[in-house]
N, C-alpha and C positions, 0 to 999 in steps of 0.2 A: 504493500500500500504506500502510495506517495506520501511523504511525511509532512508536506505543507498543510497547515491546519490553522484555522481561525477559531479561537476559543471565545465564545460569547458569554459574558458574565451577566446573567439575568439579575442577580442581586445588585450589581452596579447600576443597571438601568433603573431599577426601583429606587435605589439610593439617590440617583441624580434627579429623578422626578420629585423626590422629597425635597431636595435642595431648591428645585424650581418652585415648588409650592411655598416654601418658606419665604422666598423673595416675592412671590406673587401676592402675598397677603390675602386680601379678599377676592382677588381676581380669579376667574376660572382659567383652567389650563388646557389649551389645545396642544397636544403632543404631535409634533410634525414628524411623520414617519415615511415620507415619500422616498423615492429612489431605493426601493427595497429596504426600507428602514435604515437609510444611509449605509447600505451594504451589510447590515447585520441580520437581515431576514425580516420581511414585512410582518408576517403573521407572528413570528417569534417575538418581535419587539412589541407588537400590539398586545399580545398576551401578557408580557411582562409589565406593560404600562396600562393595564386595564383600569387603574385608578384615575386616569386622566379624564377630563370632562368631555373631550372630543379628540378625534384624530384628524390631522391635516395630511392630505395626499395630493398628488399632482394630476391624477387622471382617473377615468372611469375604471380602467383595468385594475388599478390598485384598490379602489373602493369595492369593486365586486369581489376581489379576492378576500377582503376582510369580511364582507357579508357572508360569503360562502364558508368562511372559517367560524362563523357563529358570532361575530362581533355585532352587537345590537345597538351600541351607542351612536352618538353623533359622529358623522364623517363629513369633513368639509373638502370640497373640490377647490383647491387653492387657485387653479388657473381657470376655473369655471368649466364650461363645456366648449368643445371644439367644433361641433356641428349641431344643428337644431334637432337632428334625428336621435340625439342622445337624451333629450329631455324626458321621454317616456321612461327610459331606464332609470334616470335620476329620480324621478318620482316613485317608481316601483321600489327602488332600493332605499328610499327615504334619505337622500343625501342633501346636505347643505351646499349651496351654490354661490360661489363668488362671481360677481358681475363686474367687469372692468372696462367694457367697450360698448359703443352704441349698437354695433351689430348684434350683440347678445340681447340687449333690451328689445331691439326690433324683433328678434326671433321669439322672445317671450311674449311680446304683444301679438304676434301672429299665431302663436301656438294654439291649435284648435282644442286640445284637451283641457287646458286651463286648470291643471291640478295644483293645489297649494304647495309652495316650496319655501323653505327657510333660505332667505337671500342675504348675502353680504355685499355691500357696495364698496368697491375699492376706490380710494381717493389717491391721486398722485401728488404727494406732498413734496416731492423732490427726487425720487428715485428715477423718474422719467423712463419707465419701462412699461408698466401696466397701470391702468387706473384713469379716472376722470380728473381733469384739471380742477383745482379747488373752486374756481368760480363756476364750474358746471355741476358741482356735487348736488346742490339743491334740486336742480331741474332733473338730473338723473334719478335722484331718489323719488321725486314725484311721479316720474314715468313708471318706476317699479311699483309704487303703491297703486297706480291705476292700471297696471298691466293685467290684473285679474289673477295673478299667480302668487302674490306675495303673502306668505303666512306670517301675520304679525307685522312688525316694522323691521326694516333691514338693519343688520349690524353694520356699522361704519368702520372701515379699516384702512390702514395704510402700511407701507413697508419702508424700512430704513435703508439708506444707501451706505452710510459710513459709521454705523454704530460700533463697529469693531475698533475704531480709533477714538478712545474716550475723550481725548483732548480736542477733537475736531468739533466745532460748533454746528456742523451741518445737521446733526440729529436734533439739537435744540431748536434750530430753525424749522425743521420738518414738523416737530411737535407743535410749535406755534402756528405754523401754516395749517396743519390739520385741524387744530382746535378752533381756529378762526373760521375755517370753511364749514365746520359742522356745528358751530355755536347755535344753541337753541333748538337743534333737531333732536327729537326723542329717539331712543334706541341705544343699545350697548355699543361700546367702542373697543377697537383692538388695534394697538400700535406695536407692542413690544415683541421682537424676536428674542433670541437668547441674549444677544449683546444689550438690547434695550432693557430686558428684564434685570440683568445683572449690573448694568452701568448707568441707567437713566430712570430714576424712580418716577419721574413725571410721565413716563410712557406706559405705565402698567395698566391703567384704566380698568375695563371690565373683563377683557380676555387677554391673556398673554399666549404667545405662540413659540415656546422653546423648541429648538431643533437640535443643533449640534451639541449643546450642553448636555442633553439627555444621554449622549454617547460618551460622556466623560471628557469632552474636548473644550478648551477655552474658546469662546467666540471672539476673543480679542487678538489683535495683530501680534502682541507680545505675550510671552509667558505660556503657561500650559494649565491644564485643568486642576492640577494638584493644589495650586494656590487658591482655587475657588471651592475647595472641598469636593471636587468631582472625581469620580473613579472611572478609569478606562473600561469600556464595555467590550472592546475587542482586543485580544492579544494574538498577533500573527506570528506563528512559529514554524520552524522546520528543523532539519537535523543535518549535521555534517555527514557527507558521504565520501569524503576523501581528505587526506592530509598529506601534503607534498612539501619537499625541501627544494629550494631553488638557490642558485648562485647570484652573487651581486651582478647586476646588469641584465638578468633575465627579465623579459617583458611578458606581461600576463594578458591572456585572453584576446578577444577580437581587437584588432588594431594595435595591440601591444601598447595601450595607452598608459599603463603604469609599469615602471621598471623597478626591480628590487634594488634598493640602495646598498644592500648588504646581504650576505647569506641569511636566509630566513625561511620560516615555516608558514605555509599558506593553506587555509582550509577551503573546501568547496561545499557549499550548502545548496540543498535542492529547493530552490525557489527562484523565480525570475519574472520577466515582464509578462510571460504567459499566465502567470498566477495573479497578475495585477500589481506586482511590485514595480515601482517607476523605473523605466529604462534609463531615464536621464539622471538618476541618482548618481552623484559623482564619487570618486574615491574619497574616502574620509567620512562618508555618511555613517553614522553610528549604528552598531548592532550589538547585541549581547550574545556571547558564546559561553555556554555553560553558566549563565548568569553574570559573566564578567564582560566589561565593556571592551569593545573592539571596533573595527571599522571595515567598510567595503574597500576592495582593491580592484581596479580595472573596471571594464564595462559590465553592466548587467546583461546577462544573456537571457534567452527565452525561458530556460528552465533552471538556471544556476546563477549563483553569485560566488565570488571569491572573497575571503575574509582574512584579515591579518591575525596571525596567531603568535606574533612575537610577544614575549612576556606571559604566555599562557601554556607552560610546559605540560600541565596536567590534562589538557584537553585531549579527547579521544574521538575517533569516528563513532557516530551515533549520538554525540552530545547535542543538546538542544541549541538552536539559534533563534533568538527573538528579534524580529524585524521592527515591531512596535507593539506598544501595549503596556502590560505590567512591567515596571522598571525602566521603560524607555518610551517617553511620551511621543505619540504620533505627530504632535506639533513640531517637535525637534527634528524628526525625520523629514517632515514636509519642508521645513526651512532649508535644510541641506539640499533637498531636491528641487528647490525653487518653485514649490507649489503650495497648496493648502491641504490641511488634514481632511477636509470634505472629499477632495478628489481621491486621496489614497484609500479612504474607507470605502467609497462607492465603487472603486475600480477592482476590488478583490474579485477574482474570476470564479466561475462555477466549478472549476476543477479543484479549488481549495476546499478541503473537507471542513465542515463547520461542526463544532461540538459545543454543547451547552454546559455551563457551570452555574452554581449558585441558584439552583432551582427551588431550594427549600424556602 
């Protein structure tokens, strides 16, 4: 059996939800579990986070998988619907629907079935990706109320562009813009993502939408989840399958991009970009070998990486190699690889075996 394995710690997921609730105070918590639960397994994550007040997903396929798995609570389609023919299924599955564009309102107005739906109106307070401009929020809301499909009043929501940088005033300006655009309108509000929840108390409102923090990862540009009392939910590991001795000047792997500065021992671990480990991770990217800190050497291959075993004389073939997770924050690996933790977690491939821990 290929040794590459992602261990998913269910107790860490529950712990991180508890941290989110502590910060949310009286606000309800929508756990964002799109993209296959950020690579951790959609249904697995939803089961672990059953205490959330709602789940946020990106599309009908994710929502349907949750319903088929027996999830009866609220599920919010964060990008809304992609075509009008999805509306009947959305009503049948009792899904909440985010509306962010005129064409969606027009489709709801034309919908012949007119079944009641819980609607969320997205206001573009500065992200400039999806949502109605602040000056159009009132009109868009009125159209939804008169469309004949709105169950109750819409929840008003927005999304932050720069909340991961706490000293950046963009988030404060977005909060001000959103509050001004929705002033006097009845209905619940939702602004805070993970970074907003942890860094901007004024954004917590009625619903918060934590995502990355639930998986033990800091939402901020600097630092890692440990400083926020978060626990990593995924630990990606494999094993050494070879230990080799090389001479000074020997160059390793494809392209010979790293050459031995001295006689040295090099290990080969069974994981690579075919498993979702980033191909562009450079020499020097940290790994743990037998629980001890080491580093990558040379290029990442499809199925293998090479690791520095200098100073680790007790290491043997078969010893574990940790790529990220317990003892090695994924944020640190992402910084070395020039990317973000979200991408690393979401890119773990299907051939990596997933095991659950902390199920009690």
